[in-house]
N, C-alpha and C positions, 0 to 999 in steps of 0.2 A: 468764810461765806462764799458762795459761788457767785460769780459775776452773771448776771443776767443774760440773756441770749443777746436780748438788743443791744446791751453795752457791749459785749464782745463782738456784734458785726459792726459797730459804731465805731470803735478802736481797730477793729480790720478793713473797714471800708470809710476811711475817713472823709468821703466825698457822697456817702449814700442818698441817692434819692435827689441830689444836686441838678440842675438843669442848666447844663453846660453849651452855647454856642460857638462852634470854631470856623473864624474866617480866615484860616491860612488857605495857601494855595494848596493843591496838590502836587507829590504824595506825603508831605508833611502834615496835612491835615486829617488824614487816614491814621498816621502813625500816631499822632499826639491825640485823635479819639482812643486808640487801643488804650493809650496810658490813663486816660480819665476814668475810661470804663472798667479798667481794672481796679479803679479808687472807688467805686460804686456810681458814679455819675451817669445821668441820663444824658445821653451827646447827640448833637445834631451838627453838621457838616454842612456850612454853607460859604463856601469860598469867594471871597469879595475880591481878590485877586487871582489870575490865572497870569502864564507866562507861556512864550513859546518862542524859540530860536528863529533867530533873524539868517535868512539866508547869505551864503558865503557871497564874498565881494572880491575883486582883486586886491584891493587896501588890503582885507584882512587875510588872506593867503601871504602877500609879501610880509607883513607884521609879523606874522608866525614863521614865516620861513625866517626871519632876520631874529628870531628868539636870542640866539646867545648874544646880541648885542646889548640886551638889558641888563640892567646890574640887579634891578629890583622887579619884583611882579606880585601885584596884590589884584586880589579876589575880594569883590565886598561881600558874595555870600556864598553857601555852598552850592548852590544850582549854578552861579557863573563860575566858581570854582570847575565843577562838574563839567561844565561845556568847554572850557578851556583845555582842561585834561583831555577830553575827547579829541579835540582839533590838534593838540601838542603832539599826540600820540598817532595823529594821522600823517603828520609832516617829520617826527623825528623819531627815528629808532630807539634812541635813546635822549632822555631828558638833557638839556645841556650841564654843564657843571658851572659852579660859580655863582650861580643867581640867589638872591636873598627870596625865600618866598613868604608872602603876608597874607594872613585872615584876618578879616575884620573882627569876628567872634572865633570862639573854639571849634563851634559846626563847621566853619568853611577851614579853619587851622586842619580838621581831622579830614575832610576829603583829601587833601593834600598828605597829610600823613597816611592816609591809607595806599596813597599812589607811591610811597615808599620818599617820600620828599618830609624835610626837615623846617617847618614852617616856623614864623614867629605869628606871635599873636599877643593882645595886650594880658596881663596877668589881672587885670580888676575892669572888668567893662565888656561891652560888645558895639562900641558905638564906633563912628568915623573918628570922633573926637579922641577917643581910647587908642585905637590904632596910630593917630599921629604923633602920640605922646612916645612912642616905641624910640627907643635911642638910635636903632639904624637908620630913622626917617628925618635925622635932625638936620643933620648937615652933607646936601646933597649938591655939590658944586659940579654942575653939569652932566651929572648922572643919568644914566635912562633910566625911566619907569616906566613899568608896563600896568594900565589899571583895566583888569577885565570886569566888566558892569553890564546892567540893562543899556538900554537904549538912551532912557532917560532918568535922573537922578540928582541926588545933590551934587553938588559942585565943589563941595568943601574940600575933599581929598586931593583932588585936581590943583585946584586953587593954591591951598596951602604947599603942596609940594614943590609948585612953581615958583611962589615966594619963597623957598628954602633952596632954589636953585637949580632943581631937577627938571629936566625933559622927560616930561608926562606925554605919553600915547595913550588913548582912549580906546579900549578896543570893545564896542558894545556886541555882544553875542544872543541877547533877547530881548524882546519887548514885553511889557506890561499892560495888562488892560481888564478892565471890569466884565466879569461875566453878565449875562442877560438872565435874570430871573422874571418868571411873569408873575402878576400883580398877587393870583393867589398863593403863590411858594412863598412869598417875602410876609405875605399876612398869616401865613400857617407858622413860618418859621418866628415873626415876632411877637403876634398876638395870640397865635396860637400856642405856641409853646412855653411863650414867656420867660425867656433867659434869666438865670441868674447870674450867669458869668458868660463873658463875652471875651472870645480871644483874636485881639487886633494886631498882629505885631509887625505893623507899620505905618508910619504916616498916610500912605497911599492908600492901604487896608482899611485905615479909619475914616478916611475922606471920602471912600467908597458906603462904606457903613452908614455915615450922618446922611448921604445921598439916597441911598437904597431905603433907609427906615427913617425917612423925613414924616411918613404918615404916623408912624408909631413910637417917635421920640419920648413923647410924655410917660408911655409904659417901660421904656430901655434907660431912662436916665439914673434910674435906681439900681440897676444892674452892676456889679463889679465888673469892669472893663480893664482886662490886661493888656497892656502897651511895653513896647520895648524898651523905653529911653524918657527921660524925663522931659527933654523936648516934646516928644508926641502925649506925654501925660498934661502939660500945657494946654496944647492943641484940643485935648480932650475936653478937658473942663471948661474951654472956651464954648465947646460945641453944647456944653450943657449934662454932661457927663457928671455927678455927684461923688461916685466911688471909684476911682483910678488907682490901679496899682501897677508898677513899676517890679516883674520878680527879680529875685535873687540869681537868676540864670535863665537862658532861653532853653536849655536842653529839655526833653518830654517832662522828663521825670522833677527837674526844678521849677518848671510850671505848675504841674499838680501839686507839690508840695507848699510852693507859696501861696496857693489859691485856699489849700483848706487850710492852712496856718491863718490868711486872712479872714478867713469862715469862722475860723474856729475863736480870734480874737474879736471878731463884730459879735458873736453869740455871748460870749463871757462880759464883753460891755453892757450887753443888755441884758443879762443875769439870766437869759433864756435861751432858747434856739431862736436864730433869725426868721422873722416872719414870712411865710412862704408868699412868693411873689403873686401866687393866683387868686391870693386872698382880698 
């Protein structure tokens, strides 16, 4: 018996007609939007965190010129890794040998690998805790560690490595800030679009989402909120979100697959397609 056209379309486009709001910074938001659109979703981009490089300082120049003094170099995000490599290329015609490179997750490690390096990364997970479990970061008696990150952020990596005997130098490369949105833009994205899925892949992004959507939380609390880790999941539930998903990975296709699987499971549990949030 031939498969009805609607069923074939549903199988080919697992997120057909689903409304997804992506709150990642650019350019990640646009790239992820393409992946969700390819799965049939209707997508809005509303970055709730933006980044900009910090101006150069004499201290940063001195640190980079002494790069060969470090035994370990860690980047906390793909953006941090990219900025760090740009700086290194400016000061070093060839990357110094003998350094152990680390990415907090696969995306960060991929930036280093694309530059010809051989980075270490957690086999499972993409959090600071997963990074700190790596064997090479356990016994660091007086070894120098360079930590490339934003201007502000969690202190867990620095504090833990110092407790393990490392001499950690923090290299701030960028600042994060919440973009401004006019009231009518917020209303359009939250109350007009009524997202069924919201992508917020950091604790700071979640905080900005809660603040920006304070007048619309009753509308959004039933949406599926995708966050990067259990720590942020707990934060989201305390903020009132009922449906929170930590995906199987943070790569674009992993996010799409995890969201599609969750929505399919929800529809199966209900015995019918999930109710449209507009109804």
